[in-house]
N, C-alpha and C positions, 0 to 999 in steps of 0.2 A: 426929706428922706435921709436916713443915716448912712454914713460912709461904710463900706464893707468892713466887717470885723469890729464895729463899734456898736454900743447899745443904743436903742432908740431913745429920743428925748423923753424924760419922765414928765407925766402930766401931774400938775400940782393938785394934791388932794384938797377936798373942801375944808374950810376952817370951821371949827366948833363955834367960834365967836360970831360967825355969819349965820350958820344954820340955826343957832339957838334963837335968833331974832325973827326967824320965819314962823309963820302960823301953822296950825295943826295940819292943813292939807299937805304940808311938806312931808308928813309921815305917810308910810304905807303899812298895811297890815300883813303880817306873815303868819299864817295858821300852820302850826307845826304838830306833827304826830297824829295818831288815830283819833285823839280827843280834840284836835284843833286848837291847841294852846295858842292864844293870840299874843303876838309881839308887835309893838308899834315902833317902827324903825325909820330913821331919817332916810328918805329916798336918796338924797345926795351922796351918802356914804355907800349905800348898796350899789348904785349904778357906777360909782367910781371904781370900786374894788372888785366887783364881780361882773364878768362879761355876761353871765347867765341872767342876772337880775337887770342888767342894763338893757338887754333885749326884751325881757319879760315886761318891763315897766315903761317901754316906749313903743311907738309904732302901733300895729294893729292887734297885738296880743290882747286877749281878754283881760289879763291881769292889768294891762295898762289902762283899760277903760274904767275898771272898778277899784283899782288900787289895792287889790287883795291877791296874795300869792299863797297857794295851798301846797304844803309839803307833807303829805300824810305819811310818807315812809321815812321821814327823818326823825331821829330821837330828839326830844326836847333838850336832853343833856348836851348833845352835840351842838344844837343851835345856841344854847347858853354860852358855850365856849366861843362860838363864832361871834356872837354879839359883843362879848367882852373884848375880843381882839379887834373887832370892827371899830370900836370907839376909842380904844387905847393904843392900838398898834403894837401891843406887847402880848407875848404868849403868857398864859397863867403860870404862876409858880406852883399851883396846886390844881391840877385838872379835875380831879374827882370831886373836890369841894365845890367847884362851880357847876360841874355837870349834875351830880346827883347825891353827893355825900359819901359815895363808896370809896374804896381804896384801889380800884382797878385803873391805875394811871396808864398802863400799856394800852388797855382797851380804848380809852378816850383819846389818846394821842393818835392811834391808827385811824379811829373813826373821824377825828377832825381833819386828818390829812385826806381821807377819802372824800369828805365833804368839800374840801377846798378844790380837789381835783374835779369832782362832779359838777360843781357850780362855778367853775372857772374863776376862782379867787386866786390869781397868780401869786400875789405877794404872800398870802397865807400859806399857800402850797409850798413855796420856797422856804418860808420860815419853819414849817413843820418838817420838811425834808431835813433841814439842818438840825432841828431838835431831836428827831428820831435817830439820825446818824450819830449825833453826839451822845445820846442815851446809851447806845450800844458800843460806844468807844471804850467802855469798860465791859467787855463781852459777857453776856449772860444769855441763857437759853430763852428765846422769845416764847411767850405763852402760845400754845397751839391754837387757842381761840382767835388770837390776833393774826396769826399766820393765815388761818382759814378765811377770816373776814377780809384781809388784804387781798388774797388771791381771788376771792369772789367778787371784789368790788373795784379793783384797780386795773388799768390797761396792762396788757402783758409786757409792754416796754418800760414799765415804771421801775426806776432804780431801787426803790424800797423792797420790791419783791426779791431782787437779787441779794440785797443786804440780809433779808430774813433767812434766805437759803444759806448764805455763807456764814452767818453767825451761828446757825444751827449746825453747820458742817464742823466748825471749830470748837463748839462747846458741848455737843450732844454725846452722851454715851448711855447705854441702856440702864445703868444703875441710877440715873437721874430721874427716871420715870417711875412713879408709883402706879397703882392699878388704874387710877383715873387718867393719868397721862398716857399710859400704854393703850387705853381704850380710844383716846382722842387721836392717836397716831393714825388709826384706821380712817379717820375722817379728813385727813389732810388731802388737799386737792392733787389730782394727777400731775398737773403742771409743776407743783412743788417737788414731787418725787423725781420727775424727769430732770429738772434743773439740779437737784441734789446729786443724782447719780452721774450726771454729766460733769459736775464739779469733782466728784470722786475719780471718775475716769480721766479727767484732764490732769489731775495731780499725779495719778499713778503713771500716766503716759510720760510725765516729766521725771519720774522716779523720785518724787518728793514724798517723804514719809508721811503717811496718813495716820498720825498718832496724835493723841490729845496734847495740846500745847505747842504743836510744831509750827503753827502759822501766826503771822502778824498781819493785820489787815490795814490796807491803805484806805482809810475811811473817806478821804476826799473823792475817790473814784465813784462813790455812790451819790455825789452831788450832781446837779445839772448847772454848771457854770455858763454864764452868758458868753464869755470869751476867755482868752488866755490870760488877760490882765486880771479878770475876776478870779480865775483859778489860782494865779500867782499870789493873790492877796487872801486866799482862803486861810482862816485861822487854824484849820486842821491840816498840817503839813506832815507828810509821811517821813518818819525817821526810822531807818533800818534798825531792827533789833538783832543783836548778836545771836547767831545760831538758829534763827527762825527764817521760814520761807515767807516771802511777801505774797499776800493774797489781795487781789483787786477785782473790781467788777468784771465779769466775763467778757463783755463786749469791748473792753479796753485792754484786755490782757495782751501782752506782747508774746510773739512766738518765742519759745525758749531757745537760747543760743546753744545751750548744752544741758545735760541732765546731771542730777545728783549733787547739785550745789545750791546753797541757799543764796538768796538775794537780799 
């Protein structure tokens, strides 16, 4: 058992050199999507990195008996990305090329993050959290389709939801939306609007100017660090920007000591 405030000991992952010497039964079949695309995956890697697959492929689950797991509501493109990460432990440099050849990188990053959360792939979820936060460290308006998908598929406590709200808060203005974007605004989830208006209200309560370019985000606050040491070693450290207000994840905001001053 780990001492308080320390990380639990890490379990050593399986070695490729060992699993490659095992026979075919070491593989399991994952049927993905409505067409049941078959993937033959090393069981050792699945059960090591995914709590979901570890349970599904052991004990009394039906999947454990026949060695087949069916994921009809998962896109093959998302599973392609997962398999590449599973065997390489590296995120792709080109998500869309591996997924389906399109150019919708935002879409695939959010969907892979949702996959990692849903199937309890902790290491991938952490890696994707870092990748998504880093992507928005040069703030740009998130695609509305990605916002909708994230809010529809992630738990309400997920930090990426707050990130998407706050990035929208500091980058959006009506002239950035064409007819298509204006139409999609109507499809944004209720929870998104609630958080957005709470953010607006919070900043106004502190008398912090709600104007374009007035805020600078502490991106580290949207991570989920294991402990203070991990946080201290985070490669994204907040550096105050002159003349801007510091914005951080709502549940870690400090109560303002005074109003009308930047931090």
